[in-house]
C-alpha positions as CSV (number, residue, x, y, z in Angstrom):
1,M,-3.4,-11.1,-4.6
2,D,-1.1,-12.9,-5.8
3,S,2.2,-13.4,-5.7
4,E,4.6,-14.7,-8.8
5,I,8.1,-15.7,-10.1
6,K,9.6,-17.2,-7.0
7,L,13.4,-17.2,-7.4
8,Y,15.5,-18.2,-4.8
9,Y,18.8,-18.5,-3.4
10,K,20.7,-20.9,-1.2
11,A,23.0,-19.4,1.8
12,C,22.6,-15.4,1.4
13,Y,25.8,-13.7,3.3
14,I,23.5,-11.6,6.4
15,D,26.0,-8.7,6.2
16,S,24.2,-6.8,9.2
17,V,21.2,-7.4,11.7
18,R,19.1,-4.2,13.0
19,F,15.9,-4.4,15.4
20,Y,13.8,-2.0,14.9
21,E,10.8,-0.4,16.3
22,T,7.7,1.0,15.4
23,K,5.3,3.5,17.2
24,Y,1.9,2.6,15.7
25,Y,-1.1,4.5,17.2
26,D,-0.8,3.5,20.9
27,K,1.5,0.1,20.0
28,K,5.2,0.1,19.4
29,L,5.8,-3.0,16.9
30,Y,8.6,-4.7,16.3
31,Y,11.1,-6.1,13.7
32,I,14.3,-7.4,12.0
33,L,15.9,-5.7,9.5
34,M,18.6,-8.1,7.8
35,S,20.8,-6.6,5.5
36,V,21.5,-9.9,2.8
37,L,23.5,-10.2,0.7
38,V,21.1,-11.4,-2.4
39,D,22.2,-12.7,-6.2
40,G,25.4,-9.8,-6.4
41,K,23.1,-6.7,-4.3
42,I,22.4,-6.2,-0.6
43,R,18.5,-6.4,0.0
44,E,16.6,-5.3,3.0
45,I,14.1,-8.5,4.7
46,Y,12.1,-7.5,7.0
47,I,11.2,-9.6,9.5
48,P,8.0,-8.8,11.8
49,Y,7.9,-9.9,15.9
50,K,4.2,-8.0,16.4
51,D,4.5,-7.0,20.0
52,K,6.3,-9.2,21.1
53,I,10.1,-6.9,22.5
54,S,11.4,-10.4,24.6
55,S,11.6,-12.0,20.9
56,I,13.9,-9.3,20.0
57,K,16.1,-9.1,22.9
58,S,16.7,-13.0,22.6
59,M,17.4,-12.8,19.3
60,A,19.5,-9.5,19.3
61,T,21.4,-10.9,22.3
62,L,22.4,-14.9,19.5
63,Y,23.2,-11.6,17.0
64,Y,25.8,-9.2,19.5
65,R,26.8,-13.2,21.2
66,G,27.7,-14.2,16.9
67,K,25.7,-17.2,17.8
68,M,23.1,-16.5,14.8
69,P,24.4,-18.2,11.5
70,R,25.8,-15.9,8.6
71,S,23.5,-17.4,6.0
72,I,20.4,-18.0,4.9
73,D,18.4,-19.0,2.2
74,V,16.1,-16.0,0.3
75,C,13.5,-16.3,-1.9
76,K,12.3,-13.0,-3.8
77,S,8.5,-13.0,-4.9
78,L,6.8,-10.2,-7.3
79,V,3.7,-9.9,-5.8
80,K,0.3,-8.5,-7.3
81,L,-1.2,-6.1,-4.9
82,G,-4.7,-6.7,-7.0
83,Q,-5.2,-2.8,-5.8
84,K,-3.2,0.5,-6.3
85,F,-1.2,1.6,-2.6
86,F,0.7,4.7,-2.1
87,V,3.9,3.3,-0.1
88,R,5.1,5.4,3.2
89,N,8.4,5.5,4.1
90,L,10.1,3.1,6.7
91,Q,12.7,5.6,7.9
92,T,10.8,9.3,8.0
93,G,7.3,7.9,7.6
94,H,5.8,10.0,4.9
95,I,4.4,8.9,2.2
96,C,7.4,8.5,-0.4
97,R,6.8,11.2,-4.1
98,D,9.6,10.7,-6.9
99,E,11.0,13.6,-8.3
100,S,8.8,16.0,-9.5
101,G,7.1,16.0,-5.4
102,K,4.0,13.3,-7.0
103,L,3.4,10.5,-4.6
104,I,4.3,6.9,-5.7
105,Q,1.4,4.2,-6.1
106,I,2.5,1.1,-7.3
107,N,0.4,-1.8,-8.1
108,E,2.8,-4.8,-7.8
109,L,6.4,-5.6,-5.3
110,Y,9.1,-7.7,-5.0
111,L,9.2,-8.9,-1.2
112,Y,12.5,-10.9,0.1
113,A,11.6,-13.2,2.2
114,V,13.5,-15.8,4.7
115,G,12.7,-19.1,4.7
116,Y,14.4,-22.8,4.0
117,F,14.6,-26.0,1.9
118,D,13.4,-29.1,4.1
119,E,14.7,-33.3,2.8
120,S,12.6,-33.3,-0.7
121,G,13.4,-30.3,-1.3
122,D,10.5,-28.4,-0.3
123,W,10.0,-25.3,-0.2
124,Y,8.8,-22.8,3.5
125,F,8.7,-19.7,5.0
126,M,10.4,-18.3,8.3
127,K,7.5,-17.8,10.5
128,G,5.6,-14.8,9.5
129,N,7.8,-13.9,6.5
130,E,6.0,-15.3,3.8
131,P,5.2,-12.2,0.5
132,T,1.3,-12.6,2.0
133,L,1.7,-11.8,4.6
134,Q,4.4,-9.1,4.3
135,V,1.8,-7.2,2.5
136,S,-0.9,-7.8,5.3
137,Q,1.6,-6.4,6.9
138,L,2.6,-3.8,5.7
139,R,-0.9,-2.9,5.1
140,N,-1.6,-2.4,9.2
141,R,1.4,-0.4,9.6
142,G,0.8,1.9,7.2
143,I,3.0,1.2,4.4
144,L,1.3,0.5,2.2
145,V,-2.2,3.2,1.9
146,L,-4.8,3.4,-0.1
147,D,-5.5,6.3,-1.7
148,S,-9.2,6.3,0.3
149,Q,-7.5,5.9,3.6
150,L,-4.4,8.6,2.6
151,S,-6.4,11.5,3.9
152,S,-6.9,10.5,7.0
153,I,-3.8,9.5,7.4
154,H,-2.2,12.7,8.8
155,I,0.4,11.0,11.7
156,P,3.2,10.2,10.4
157,F,4.3,6.5,12.0
158,Y,8.1,6.0,12.4
159,S,11.1,3.6,12.9
160,R,13.8,4.3,15.3
161,E,16.8,2.0,15.5
162,L,16.9,0.3,18.7
163,S,20.6,0.5,20.4
164,S,22.5,-1.9,21.8
165,E,22.4,-2.1,25.4
166,E,18.3,-1.1,24.9
167,L,18.5,-4.5,23.8
168,L,20.6,-6.3,26.3
169,K,19.4,-5.0,29.1
């Protein structure tokens, strides 16, 4: 798996932040989905927190109290997957189809990741947000599905947005 074409965007405006839970077999996985204005378009940036509800609650507390930054630095990377994958819809859990009903397969995708520039101008990804780790997490969560796994994947995993009441308990 290769990552190419890296474009960097400084101080991108955070439009909204949402907190999600995904039921994955017998686990609950958590992530933040940030809507960020990148190069004139709103982009969704996925930030995983694995099964750490306490970390999600801490971030939610900062967000709802207005103590989260209003802008972030973002990197756009084209990731070549090395093989073809089907894509599962994050909200419904079903494999995506095109207008004709055919299952969609991809062998590359653009990923947006949060990071920062240090004093010497070098780029660093936020922990857990590197494109290669995002691909691994998408595979582990069943979002990217190999052809050989398609027939065995019959349980639709779905994500639900967590309410502020749940997060601020």
